[in-house]
A tleap script that builds the chain and sets N, CA, C and O, in Angstrom:
source leaprc.protein.ff14SB
mol = sequence {
  NMET ASP GLU ARG ALA ALA GLY VAL GLY PRO
  THR ALA CYS ARG GLY VAL ARG GLY ALA THR
  THR VAL ALA GLY VAL ASP ASP ASP VAL VAL
  GLY PRO ALA THR ALA GLU LEU LEU ASP ARG
  LEU LEU GLU ALA ASN GLY ALA ALA PRO GLU
  ASP VAL ALA ALA VAL ILE PHE THR LEU THR
  GLU ASP LEU ALA GLY ALA ASN PRO ALA ALA
  ALA ALA ARG ALA HIE GLY TRP ASP ALA VAL
  PRO LEU LEU MET VAL GLN GLU HIE ALA GLY
  HIE GLU ARG VAL PRO ARG CYS LEU ARG VAL
  LEU LEU LEU LEU ASN THR ASP ARG SER GLN
  SER ASN VAL ARG HIE VAL TYR LEU ARG GLY
  ALA GLU ALA LEU ARG PRO GLY ARG ALA SER
  LEU CPRO
}
set mol.1.N position { -11.050 65.088 63.080 }
set mol.1.CA position { -11.733 65.690 64.199 }
set mol.1.C position { -11.240 67.111 64.530 }
set mol.1.O position { -10.142 67.080 65.086 }
set mol.2.N position { -11.721 68.303 64.353 }
set mol.2.CA position { -11.448 69.494 64.798 }
set mol.2.C position { -10.827 69.550 66.268 }
set mol.2.O position { -11.619 69.391 67.197 }
set mol.3.N position { -9.429 69.769 66.569 }
set mol.3.CA position { -8.888 70.117 67.895 }
set mol.3.C position { -9.607 70.597 68.979 }
set mol.3.O position { -9.804 70.051 70.064 }
set mol.4.N position { -10.008 71.766 68.539 }
set mol.4.CA position { -11.020 72.579 69.670 }
set mol.4.C position { -12.163 71.828 69.919 }
set mol.4.O position { -12.805 71.966 70.960 }
set mol.5.N position { -12.433 71.127 69.135 }
set mol.5.CA position { -13.843 70.311 69.181 }
set mol.5.C position { -13.723 69.203 70.154 }
set mol.5.O position { -14.539 68.935 71.036 }
set mol.6.N position { -12.549 68.553 69.879 }
set mol.6.CA position { -11.902 67.520 70.828 }
set mol.6.C position { -11.817 67.938 72.168 }
set mol.6.O position { -12.049 67.200 73.126 }
set mol.7.N position { -11.403 69.417 72.258 }
set mol.7.CA position { -10.669 69.991 73.820 }
set mol.7.C position { -9.429 69.676 73.657 }
set mol.7.O position { -8.857 69.354 74.699 }
set mol.8.N position { -8.723 69.653 72.569 }
set mol.8.CA position { -7.173 69.518 72.704 }
set mol.8.C position { -6.413 70.895 72.121 }
set mol.8.O position { -6.546 71.475 71.043 }
set mol.9.N position { -5.660 71.145 73.148 }
set mol.9.CA position { -4.955 72.500 72.557 }
set mol.9.C position { -5.682 73.952 72.981 }
set mol.9.O position { -6.867 74.197 72.757 }
set mol.10.N position { -4.794 74.818 73.600 }
set mol.10.CA position { -5.370 75.768 74.015 }
set mol.10.C position { -5.782 76.755 73.060 }
set mol.10.O position { -5.160 76.868 72.004 }
set mol.11.N position { -6.928 77.596 73.369 }
set mol.11.CA position { -7.394 78.637 72.348 }
set mol.11.C position { -7.335 80.112 73.262 }
set mol.11.O position { -7.678 80.225 74.439 }
set mol.12.N position { -6.993 80.810 72.688 }
set mol.12.CA position { -7.017 82.285 73.248 }
set mol.12.C position { -7.731 83.210 72.433 }
set mol.12.O position { -7.702 83.076 71.210 }
set mol.13.N position { -8.381 84.152 72.983 }
set mol.13.CA position { -9.286 85.262 72.587 }
set mol.13.C position { -8.509 86.481 72.062 }
set mol.13.O position { -7.869 87.073 72.932 }
set mol.14.N position { -8.426 87.034 70.670 }
set mol.14.CA position { -7.632 87.589 69.959 }
set mol.14.C position { -8.491 89.025 69.506 }
set mol.14.O position { -9.602 88.902 68.991 }
set mol.15.N position { -8.022 90.099 69.688 }
set mol.15.CA position { -8.373 91.289 69.184 }
set mol.15.C position { -8.266 91.180 67.545 }
set mol.15.O position { -7.145 90.902 67.119 }
set mol.16.N position { -9.183 91.348 66.707 }
set mol.16.CA position { -8.911 91.529 65.325 }
set mol.16.C position { -9.515 92.889 64.803 }
set mol.16.O position { -10.740 93.006 64.776 }
set mol.17.N position { -8.825 93.764 64.451 }
set mol.17.CA position { -9.258 95.036 63.894 }
set mol.17.C position { -9.761 95.098 62.307 }
set mol.17.O position { -9.320 94.295 61.484 }
set mol.18.N position { -10.577 95.971 62.011 }
set mol.18.CA position { -11.024 95.792 60.628 }
set mol.18.C position { -11.807 97.216 60.625 }
set mol.18.O position { -12.210 97.700 61.683 }
set mol.19.N position { -12.004 97.884 59.321 }
set mol.19.CA position { -12.717 98.901 59.195 }
set mol.19.C position { -12.931 99.442 57.679 }
set mol.19.O position { -11.949 99.585 56.951 }
set mol.20.N position { -14.017 99.688 57.301 }
set mol.20.CA position { -14.351 100.122 55.944 }
set mol.20.C position { -15.097 101.440 56.002 }
set mol.20.O position { -15.601 101.836 57.053 }
set mol.21.N position { -15.183 102.296 54.567 }
set mol.21.CA position { -15.962 103.094 54.615 }
set mol.21.C position { -17.355 102.924 53.932 }
set mol.21.O position { -17.600 101.895 53.302 }
set mol.22.N position { -18.250 103.910 54.051 }
set mol.22.CA position { -19.531 103.520 53.332 }
set mol.22.C position { -20.435 104.932 52.857 }
set mol.22.O position { -20.360 105.998 53.467 }
set mol.23.N position { -21.068 104.761 51.967 }
set mol.23.CA position { -21.310 106.014 51.154 }
set mol.23.C position { -22.613 106.628 51.941 }
set mol.23.O position { -22.875 107.807 51.700 }
set mol.24.N position { -23.368 105.985 52.776 }
set mol.24.CA position { -24.339 106.492 53.731 }
set mol.24.C position { -24.546 105.514 54.719 }
set mol.24.O position { -23.843 104.593 55.138 }
set mol.25.N position { -25.820 105.978 55.033 }
set mol.25.CA position { -26.581 105.370 56.462 }
set mol.25.C position { -27.295 104.475 56.352 }
set mol.25.O position { -27.523 103.708 57.288 }
set mol.26.N position { -27.951 104.332 54.878 }
set mol.26.CA position { -29.027 103.450 54.371 }
set mol.26.C position { -28.397 101.927 54.932 }
set mol.26.O position { -27.236 101.550 55.089 }
set mol.27.N position { -29.785 101.214 55.166 }
set mol.27.CA position { -29.464 99.745 55.298 }
set mol.27.C position { -28.959 98.977 54.081 }
set mol.27.O position { -28.296 97.942 54.153 }
set mol.28.N position { -29.285 99.500 53.113 }
set mol.28.CA position { -28.965 98.624 51.539 }
set mol.28.C position { -27.317 99.077 51.451 }
set mol.28.O position { -26.618 98.565 50.576 }
set mol.29.N position { -26.846 99.886 52.233 }
set mol.29.CA position { -25.329 100.263 51.996 }
set mol.29.C position { -24.592 99.901 53.137 }
set mol.29.O position { -23.427 99.508 53.072 }
set mol.30.N position { -25.225 100.020 54.174 }
set mol.30.CA position { -24.289 99.524 55.523 }
set mol.30.C position { -24.240 98.142 55.699 }
set mol.30.O position { -23.262 97.645 56.257 }
set mol.31.N position { -25.359 97.310 55.214 }
set mol.31.CA position { -25.588 96.104 55.279 }
set mol.31.C position { -24.616 95.372 54.635 }
set mol.31.O position { -23.871 94.675 55.325 }
set mol.32.N position { -24.480 95.402 53.374 }
set mol.32.CA position { -23.563 94.654 52.405 }
set mol.32.C position { -22.073 95.021 52.818 }
set mol.32.O position { -21.209 94.157 52.666 }
set mol.33.N position { -21.684 96.445 53.409 }
set mol.33.CA position { -20.368 96.826 53.563 }
set mol.33.C position { -20.069 95.838 54.961 }
set mol.33.O position { -19.178 94.990 55.006 }
set mol.34.N position { -20.846 96.094 55.871 }
set mol.34.CA position { -20.734 95.001 57.093 }
set mol.34.C position { -20.347 93.760 56.830 }
set mol.34.O position { -19.290 93.300 57.262 }
set mol.35.N position { -21.297 93.006 55.984 }
set mol.35.CA position { -21.251 91.758 55.838 }
set mol.35.C position { -19.835 91.415 55.157 }
set mol.35.O position { -19.203 90.504 55.691 }
set mol.36.N position { -19.319 91.987 54.140 }
set mol.36.CA position { -18.267 92.029 53.307 }
set mol.36.C position { -17.084 92.397 54.473 }
set mol.36.O position { -16.098 91.668 54.361 }
set mol.37.N position { -17.030 93.060 55.203 }
set mol.37.CA position { -15.869 93.222 56.406 }
set mol.37.C position { -15.871 92.228 57.210 }
set mol.37.O position { -14.802 91.660 57.433 }
set mol.38.N position { -16.906 91.848 57.746 }
set mol.38.CA position { -16.960 90.608 58.807 }
set mol.38.C position { -16.488 89.110 57.878 }
set mol.38.O position { -15.647 88.332 58.328 }
set mol.39.N position { -17.105 88.919 56.702 }
set mol.39.CA position { -16.473 87.868 55.875 }
set mol.39.C position { -15.202 87.926 55.834 }
set mol.39.O position { -14.553 86.934 56.167 }
set mol.40.N position { -14.570 89.098 55.417 }
set mol.40.CA position { -13.160 89.332 54.854 }
set mol.40.C position { -12.276 89.054 56.318 }
set mol.40.O position { -11.120 88.629 56.312 }
set mol.41.N position { -12.892 89.313 57.308 }
set mol.41.CA position { -12.040 89.313 58.483 }
set mol.41.C position { -11.869 87.734 59.017 }
set mol.41.O position { -10.784 87.287 59.387 }
set mol.42.N position { -12.911 87.086 59.001 }
set mol.42.CA position { -13.183 85.718 59.238 }
set mol.42.C position { -11.933 85.064 58.298 }
set mol.42.O position { -10.865 84.695 58.786 }
set mol.43.N position { -12.250 84.995 56.931 }
set mol.43.CA position { -11.252 84.624 55.850 }
set mol.43.C position { -10.024 84.595 56.149 }
set mol.43.O position { -9.314 83.590 56.177 }
set mol.44.N position { -9.657 85.902 56.433 }
set mol.44.CA position { -8.175 86.403 56.489 }
set mol.44.C position { -7.503 85.459 57.881 }
set mol.44.O position { -6.323 85.192 58.108 }
set mol.45.N position { -8.495 85.166 58.513 }
set mol.45.CA position { -7.895 84.441 60.029 }
set mol.45.C position { -8.279 83.305 60.034 }
set mol.45.O position { -8.025 82.779 61.117 }
set mol.46.N position { -8.979 82.383 59.063 }
set mol.46.CA position { -9.101 81.136 58.915 }
set mol.46.C position { -10.206 80.896 60.103 }
set mol.46.O position { -10.003 80.088 61.008 }
set mol.47.N position { -11.215 81.565 60.016 }
set mol.47.CA position { -12.246 81.463 61.482 }
set mol.47.C position { -13.706 81.337 60.771 }
set mol.47.O position { -13.989 81.520 59.588 }
set mol.48.N position { -14.404 81.030 61.676 }
set mol.48.CA position { -16.034 80.951 61.024 }
set mol.48.C position { -16.675 81.758 62.407 }
set mol.48.O position { -16.115 81.965 63.484 }
set mol.49.N position { -18.029 82.123 61.975 }
set mol.49.CA position { -18.764 82.886 63.107 }
set mol.49.C position { -18.659 82.238 64.305 }
set mol.49.O position { -18.511 82.879 65.346 }
set mol.50.N position { -18.727 80.823 64.284 }
set mol.50.CA position { -18.650 80.292 65.754 }
set mol.50.C position { -17.458 80.295 66.650 }
set mol.50.O position { -17.387 79.757 67.755 }
set mol.51.N position { -16.342 81.107 65.905 }
set mol.51.CA position { -15.171 81.213 66.478 }
set mol.51.C position { -15.055 82.950 67.370 }
set mol.51.O position { -14.119 83.434 68.008 }
set mol.52.N position { -16.386 83.491 67.058 }
set mol.52.CA position { -16.229 84.989 67.518 }
set mol.52.C position { -16.731 84.983 68.711 }
set mol.52.O position { -17.812 84.417 68.871 }
set mol.53.N position { -16.204 85.481 69.597 }
set mol.53.CA position { -16.901 85.628 71.251 }
set mol.53.C position { -17.690 87.186 71.463 }
set mol.53.O position { -18.460 87.432 72.391 }
set mol.54.N position { -17.346 88.036 70.503 }
set mol.54.CA position { -18.217 89.305 70.632 }
set mol.54.C position { -17.320 90.213 69.489 }
set mol.54.O position { -16.147 90.057 69.149 }
set mol.55.N position { -18.427 91.324 68.983 }
set mol.55.CA position { -17.714 92.071 67.999 }
set mol.55.C position { -18.417 93.812 68.821 }
set mol.55.O position { -19.512 94.022 69.343 }
set mol.56.N position { -17.388 94.626 68.637 }
set mol.56.CA position { -17.517 95.987 69.050 }
set mol.56.C position { -17.545 96.589 67.636 }
set mol.56.O position { -16.592 96.408 66.879 }
set mol.57.N position { -18.646 97.318 67.258 }
set mol.57.CA position { -18.748 98.258 65.940 }
set mol.57.C position { -18.500 99.751 66.578 }
set mol.57.O position { -19.039 100.131 67.617 }
set mol.58.N position { -17.778 100.376 65.944 }
set mol.58.CA position { -17.925 101.720 66.230 }
set mol.58.C position { -18.070 102.736 64.929 }
set mol.58.O position { -17.619 102.427 63.826 }
set mol.59.N position { -18.694 103.878 65.168 }
set mol.59.CA position { -19.113 104.550 63.766 }
set mol.59.C position { -18.402 106.097 63.880 }
set mol.59.O position { -18.086 106.548 64.981 }
set mol.60.N position { -18.243 106.660 62.944 }
set mol.60.CA position { -17.893 108.034 62.956 }
set mol.60.C position { -19.183 108.828 62.933 }
set mol.60.O position { -20.192 108.321 62.445 }
set mol.61.N position { -19.193 109.957 63.401 }
set mol.61.CA position { -20.196 110.896 63.850 }
set mol.61.C position { -21.085 110.947 62.411 }
set mol.61.O position { -22.303 110.776 62.444 }
set mol.62.N position { -20.477 111.159 61.344 }
set mol.62.CA position { -21.261 111.553 60.134 }
set mol.62.C position { -22.104 110.245 59.655 }
set mol.62.O position { -22.787 110.304 58.633 }
set mol.63.N position { -22.017 108.929 60.528 }
set mol.63.CA position { -22.626 107.811 59.934 }
set mol.63.C position { -23.809 107.825 61.205 }
set mol.63.O position { -24.238 106.684 61.374 }
set mol.64.N position { -24.272 108.569 61.891 }
set mol.64.CA position { -25.202 108.083 63.188 }
set mol.64.C position { -26.538 107.865 62.393 }
set mol.64.O position { -26.919 108.463 61.386 }
set mol.65.N position { -27.108 106.934 63.043 }
set mol.65.CA position { -28.518 106.173 62.262 }
set mol.65.C position { -28.009 104.949 61.589 }
set mol.65.O position { -28.847 104.134 61.202 }
set mol.66.N position { -26.712 104.707 61.395 }
set mol.66.CA position { -26.294 103.302 60.905 }
set mol.66.C position { -26.584 102.361 61.784 }
set mol.66.O position { -26.584 102.586 62.994 }
set mol.67.N position { -26.828 101.348 61.326 }
set mol.67.CA position { -26.703 100.158 62.351 }
set mol.67.C position { -26.056 98.838 61.834 }
set mol.67.O position { -26.732 97.945 61.324 }
set mol.68.N position { -24.844 98.778 61.979 }
set mol.68.CA position { -24.192 97.612 61.623 }
set mol.68.C position { -24.205 96.404 62.482 }
set mol.68.O position { -23.696 95.349 62.104 }
set mol.69.N position { -24.718 96.532 63.508 }
set mol.69.CA position { -25.119 95.486 64.691 }
set mol.69.C position { -26.406 94.666 63.829 }
set mol.69.O position { -26.357 93.461 63.581 }
set mol.70.N position { -27.401 95.448 63.484 }
set mol.70.CA position { -28.382 94.963 62.907 }
set mol.70.C position { -28.028 94.250 61.460 }
set mol.70.O position { -28.504 93.169 61.114 }
set mol.71.N position { -27.282 94.892 60.821 }
set mol.71.CA position { -26.576 93.857 59.592 }
set mol.71.C position { -26.053 92.725 59.961 }
set mol.71.O position { -26.466 91.703 59.414 }
set mol.72.N position { -25.213 92.655 60.787 }
set mol.72.CA position { -24.747 91.423 61.228 }
set mol.72.C position { -25.605 90.541 61.703 }
set mol.72.O position { -25.336 89.355 61.513 }
set mol.73.N position { -26.722 90.859 62.362 }
set mol.73.CA position { -27.769 89.687 62.668 }
set mol.73.C position { -28.500 89.478 61.563 }
set mol.73.O position { -29.106 88.407 61.566 }
set mol.74.N position { -28.656 90.258 60.481 }
set mol.74.CA position { -29.292 89.914 59.154 }
set mol.74.C position { -28.469 89.051 58.290 }
set mol.74.O position { -28.926 88.345 57.391 }
set mol.75.N position { -26.966 89.170 58.683 }
set mol.75.CA position { -26.065 88.245 58.016 }
set mol.75.C position { -25.899 86.877 58.627 }
set mol.75.O position { -25.086 86.050 58.214 }
set mol.76.N position { -26.771 86.684 59.700 }
set mol.76.CA position { -26.513 85.297 60.338 }
set mol.76.C position { -26.138 84.992 61.701 }
set mol.76.O position { -26.389 83.978 62.351 }
set mol.77.N position { -25.295 86.355 62.132 }
set mol.77.CA position { -24.840 86.222 63.273 }
set mol.77.C position { -25.510 86.550 64.532 }
set mol.77.O position { -25.178 87.498 65.244 }
set mol.78.N position { -26.545 85.668 64.806 }
set mol.78.CA position { -27.696 85.543 65.839 }
set mol.78.C position { -26.993 85.488 66.982 }
set mol.78.O position { -27.153 86.346 67.850 }
set mol.79.N position { -26.030 84.354 67.136 }
set mol.79.CA position { -25.333 84.063 68.392 }
set mol.79.C position { -24.329 84.716 68.897 }
set mol.79.O position { -23.806 84.205 69.888 }
set mol.80.N position { -23.786 85.977 68.396 }
set mol.80.CA position { -22.744 86.510 68.597 }
set mol.80.C position { -23.054 88.092 69.630 }
set mol.80.O position { -23.648 89.061 69.157 }
set mol.81.N position { -22.682 88.059 70.606 }
set mol.81.CA position { -22.876 89.484 71.234 }
set mol.81.C position { -22.111 90.528 70.260 }
set mol.81.O position { -21.017 90.428 69.706 }
set mol.82.N position { -23.009 91.495 70.250 }
set mol.82.CA position { -22.827 92.694 69.417 }
set mol.82.C position { -22.910 93.993 70.105 }
set mol.82.O position { -24.024 94.394 70.442 }
set mol.83.N position { -21.610 94.867 70.414 }
set mol.83.CA position { -22.103 96.325 70.619 }
set mol.83.C position { -21.626 97.432 69.855 }
set mol.83.O position { -20.552 97.407 69.255 }
set mol.84.N position { -22.474 98.482 69.870 }
set mol.84.CA position { -22.348 99.511 68.741 }
set mol.84.C position { -22.480 100.838 69.610 }
set mol.84.O position { -23.391 101.184 70.362 }
set mol.85.N position { -21.149 101.546 69.236 }
set mol.85.CA position { -21.062 102.809 70.007 }
set mol.85.C position { -20.552 104.229 68.905 }
set mol.85.O position { -19.766 104.039 67.977 }
set mol.86.N position { -21.076 105.441 69.175 }
set mol.86.CA position { -20.714 106.272 68.301 }
set mol.86.C position { -19.023 106.683 68.811 }
set mol.86.O position { -18.642 106.509 69.969 }
set mol.87.N position { -18.331 107.124 67.945 }
set mol.87.CA position { -16.892 107.612 67.880 }
set mol.87.C position { -17.271 109.163 68.570 }
set mol.87.O position { -18.353 109.720 68.387 }
set mol.88.N position { -16.327 109.636 69.262 }
set mol.88.CA position { -16.435 111.079 69.546 }
set mol.88.C position { -16.320 111.969 68.200 }
set mol.88.O position { -15.826 111.468 67.190 }
set mol.89.N position { -16.805 113.347 68.215 }
set mol.89.CA position { -16.536 114.133 67.472 }
set mol.89.C position { -15.164 114.353 67.388 }
set mol.89.O position { -14.530 114.329 68.442 }
set mol.90.N position { -14.398 114.628 66.009 }
set mol.90.CA position { -13.065 115.238 66.063 }
set mol.90.C position { -12.204 114.005 65.526 }
set mol.90.O position { -11.106 114.153 64.991 }
set mol.91.N position { -12.842 112.738 65.735 }
set mol.91.CA position { -11.766 111.416 65.423 }
set mol.91.C position { -12.297 111.169 64.203 }
set mol.91.O position { -12.270 109.945 64.082 }
set mol.92.N position { -12.788 111.682 63.183 }
set mol.92.CA position { -13.059 111.548 61.918 }
set mol.92.C position { -12.028 111.697 60.824 }
set mol.92.O position { -12.263 112.402 59.843 }
set mol.93.N position { -10.786 110.986 60.991 }
set mol.93.CA position { -9.701 111.243 60.011 }
set mol.93.C position { -10.119 110.397 58.610 }
set mol.93.O position { -9.498 110.529 57.555 }
set mol.94.N position { -11.107 109.639 58.759 }
set mol.94.CA position { -11.653 108.988 57.752 }
set mol.94.C position { -13.105 109.079 57.695 }
set mol.94.O position { -13.817 108.444 58.473 }
set mol.95.N position { -13.531 109.802 56.852 }
set mol.95.CA position { -15.143 109.940 56.928 }
set mol.95.C position { -15.839 108.680 56.632 }
set mol.95.O position { -15.324 107.698 56.098 }
set mol.96.N position { -17.234 108.812 57.086 }
set mol.96.CA position { -18.153 107.689 57.078 }
set mol.96.C position { -17.577 106.353 57.161 }
set mol.96.O position { -17.636 105.517 56.258 }
set mol.97.N position { -16.904 106.166 58.524 }
set mol.97.CA position { -16.001 104.880 58.730 }
set mol.97.C position { -16.411 104.324 59.695 }
set mol.97.O position { -16.574 104.889 60.777 }
set mol.98.N position { -16.704 102.848 59.419 }
set mol.98.CA position { -17.286 101.896 60.118 }
set mol.98.C position { -15.992 100.673 60.468 }
set mol.98.O position { -15.435 99.961 59.633 }
set mol.99.N position { -15.750 100.707 61.935 }
set mol.99.CA position { -14.641 100.145 62.481 }
set mol.99.C position { -15.368 98.991 63.371 }
set mol.99.O position { -16.461 99.210 63.892 }
set mol.100.N position { -14.712 97.792 63.504 }
set mol.100.CA position { -14.951 96.551 63.919 }
set mol.100.C position { -13.542 96.306 64.924 }
set mol.100.O position { -12.380 96.437 64.539 }
set mol.101.N position { -13.944 95.955 66.168 }
set mol.101.CA position { -13.037 95.211 67.039 }
set mol.101.C position { -13.822 93.640 67.115 }
set mol.101.O position { -14.948 93.668 67.611 }
set mol.102.N position { -13.443 92.653 66.781 }
set mol.102.CA position { -13.615 91.472 66.568 }
set mol.102.C position { -12.916 90.731 67.728 }
set mol.102.O position { -11.717 91.003 67.772 }
set mol.103.N position { -13.286 89.969 68.570 }
set mol.103.CA position { -12.833 89.265 69.491 }
set mol.103.C position { -13.004 87.828 69.088 }
set mol.103.O position { -14.132 87.336 69.084 }
set mol.104.N position { -11.808 87.038 68.706 }
set mol.104.CA position { -11.971 85.729 67.855 }
set mol.104.C position { -11.292 84.878 68.972 }
set mol.104.O position { -10.277 85.213 69.583 }
set mol.105.N position { -11.970 83.782 69.140 }
set mol.105.CA position { -11.277 82.599 69.842 }
set mol.105.C position { -10.375 82.070 68.644 }
set mol.105.O position { -10.806 81.966 67.495 }
set mol.106.N position { -9.097 81.751 69.022 }
set mol.106.CA position { -8.098 81.126 67.828 }
set mol.106.C position { -6.861 80.761 68.464 }
set mol.106.O position { -6.580 81.254 69.556 }
set mol.107.N position { -6.212 80.073 67.981 }
set mol.107.CA position { -4.898 79.318 68.108 }
set mol.107.C position { -3.861 80.213 67.711 }
set mol.107.O position { -2.726 80.041 68.157 }
set mol.108.N position { -4.130 81.209 66.874 }
set mol.108.CA position { -3.109 82.067 66.301 }
set mol.108.C position { -2.525 82.983 67.524 }
set mol.108.O position { -3.142 83.134 68.578 }
set mol.109.N position { -1.381 83.514 67.270 }
set mol.109.CA position { -0.769 84.414 68.242 }
set mol.109.C position { -0.987 85.696 67.776 }
set mol.109.O position { -0.928 85.905 66.564 }
set mol.110.N position { -1.279 86.759 68.708 }
set mol.110.CA position { -1.693 88.012 68.361 }
set mol.110.C position { -0.729 88.604 67.241 }
set mol.110.O position { -1.128 89.397 66.388 }
set mol.111.N position { 0.397 88.204 67.315 }
set mol.111.CA position { 1.151 88.818 66.001 }
set mol.111.C position { 0.937 88.077 64.621 }
set mol.111.O position { 1.463 88.546 63.612 }
set mol.112.N position { 0.280 87.087 64.568 }
set mol.112.CA position { -0.231 86.313 63.313 }
set mol.112.C position { -1.737 86.611 63.051 }
set mol.112.O position { -2.327 86.006 62.156 }
set mol.113.N position { -2.385 87.572 63.851 }
set mol.113.CA position { -3.675 88.098 63.354 }
set mol.113.C position { -3.624 89.067 62.312 }
set mol.113.O position { -2.919 90.075 62.256 }
set mol.114.N position { -4.633 88.548 61.324 }
set mol.114.CA position { -4.812 89.455 60.316 }
set mol.114.C position { -5.705 90.445 60.269 }
set mol.114.O position { -6.880 90.170 60.515 }
set mol.115.N position { -5.340 91.745 59.955 }
set mol.115.CA position { -6.351 92.865 59.881 }
set mol.115.C position { -6.750 93.322 58.788 }
set mol.115.O position { -5.933 93.401 57.871 }
set mol.116.N position { -7.984 93.705 58.602 }
set mol.116.CA position { -8.585 94.174 57.317 }
set mol.116.C position { -9.022 95.208 57.189 }
set mol.116.O position { -10.033 95.368 57.872 }
set mol.117.N position { -8.664 96.244 56.467 }
set mol.117.CA position { -8.893 97.539 56.149 }
set mol.117.C position { -9.417 97.897 54.614 }
set mol.117.O position { -8.565 97.894 53.725 }
set mol.118.N position { -10.611 98.163 54.323 }
set mol.118.CA position { -11.127 98.479 53.121 }
set mol.118.C position { -11.602 99.746 52.846 }
set mol.118.O position { -11.910 100.571 53.707 }
set mol.119.N position { -11.674 99.935 51.423 }
set mol.119.CA position { -12.393 101.389 51.173 }
set mol.119.C position { -11.495 102.686 51.319 }
set mol.119.O position { -12.016 103.733 50.935 }
set mol.120.N position { -10.402 102.736 51.751 }
set mol.120.CA position { -9.988 103.998 52.018 }
set mol.120.C position { -9.525 104.029 53.529 }
set mol.120.O position { -8.782 104.878 54.022 }
set mol.121.N position { -10.119 102.911 54.198 }
set mol.121.CA position { -9.808 103.017 55.733 }
set mol.121.C position { -8.457 102.496 56.175 }
set mol.121.O position { -8.129 102.603 57.357 }
set mol.122.N position { -7.468 101.804 55.069 }
set mol.122.CA position { -6.283 101.946 55.313 }
set mol.122.C position { -5.581 102.949 55.757 }
set mol.122.O position { -4.568 102.618 56.374 }
set mol.123.N position { -5.766 103.988 55.658 }
set mol.123.CA position { -5.314 105.374 56.498 }
set mol.123.C position { -5.367 105.538 57.694 }
set mol.123.O position { -4.688 106.396 58.258 }
set mol.124.N position { -6.281 104.654 58.379 }
set mol.124.CA position { -6.027 104.343 59.849 }
set mol.124.C position { -5.000 103.763 60.428 }
set mol.124.O position { -4.587 104.141 61.524 }
set mol.125.N position { -4.487 102.807 59.779 }
set mol.125.CA position { -3.401 101.918 60.450 }
set mol.125.C position { -2.282 101.863 58.967 }
set mol.125.O position { -2.026 100.804 58.392 }
set mol.126.N position { -1.811 103.013 58.603 }
set mol.126.CA position { -0.729 102.973 57.528 }
set mol.126.C position { 0.616 102.029 57.817 }
set mol.126.O position { 1.389 102.447 58.679 }
set mol.127.N position { 0.852 101.102 57.315 }
set mol.127.CA position { 1.837 100.406 57.260 }
set mol.127.C position { 1.814 99.211 58.186 }
set mol.127.O position { 2.752 98.423 58.300 }
set mol.128.N position { 0.526 99.133 58.917 }
set mol.128.CA position { 0.507 97.955 59.736 }
set mol.128.C position { -0.724 97.291 59.597 }
set mol.128.O position { -0.911 96.269 60.257 }
set mol.129.N position { -1.478 97.661 58.939 }
set mol.129.CA position { -2.601 97.004 58.040 }
set mol.129.C position { -2.248 95.715 57.073 }
set mol.129.O position { -1.520 95.812 56.085 }
set mol.130.N position { -2.763 94.717 57.430 }
set mol.130.CA position { -2.418 93.548 56.164 }
set mol.130.C position { -3.837 93.337 55.813 }
set mol.130.O position { -4.819 93.244 56.548 }
set mol.131.N position { -3.717 93.276 54.378 }
set mol.131.CA position { -4.908 93.052 53.635 }
set mol.131.C position { -4.841 91.784 52.705 }
set mol.131.O position { -3.920 91.506 51.937 }
set mol.132.N position { -6.021 91.052 52.929 }
set mol.132.CA position { -5.810 89.781 52.269 }
set mol.132.C position { -6.314 89.986 50.754 }
set mol.132.O position { -6.251 89.055 49.951 }
savepdb mol mol.pdb
quit
């Protein structure tokens, strides 16, 4: 039996960062990129959607109109609280960038959390991002 299900052992909420770039704001582009990023974040941290406390999405200004929260819902994340915000103009070091802060209930220490950066988004955290 899973220790968390049995109520054994501490579980903490940890922040897990991720980012990817997308080619445009259309659902058929944003949807698969969002699903891939969320799946890779879970895989890298040995977690499942039910371990997620909440997700905060941010978008660079050039992705105004994209809706990664809707993409996450379509991917089956119905029970997870989601928030989406637009980044301020001028913070577009990486164009067409979708970022995620995933709040994960896990037994991992913060130093053992794995962050995921895809498709050019590695430039956001050079030397600190771990890629699965």
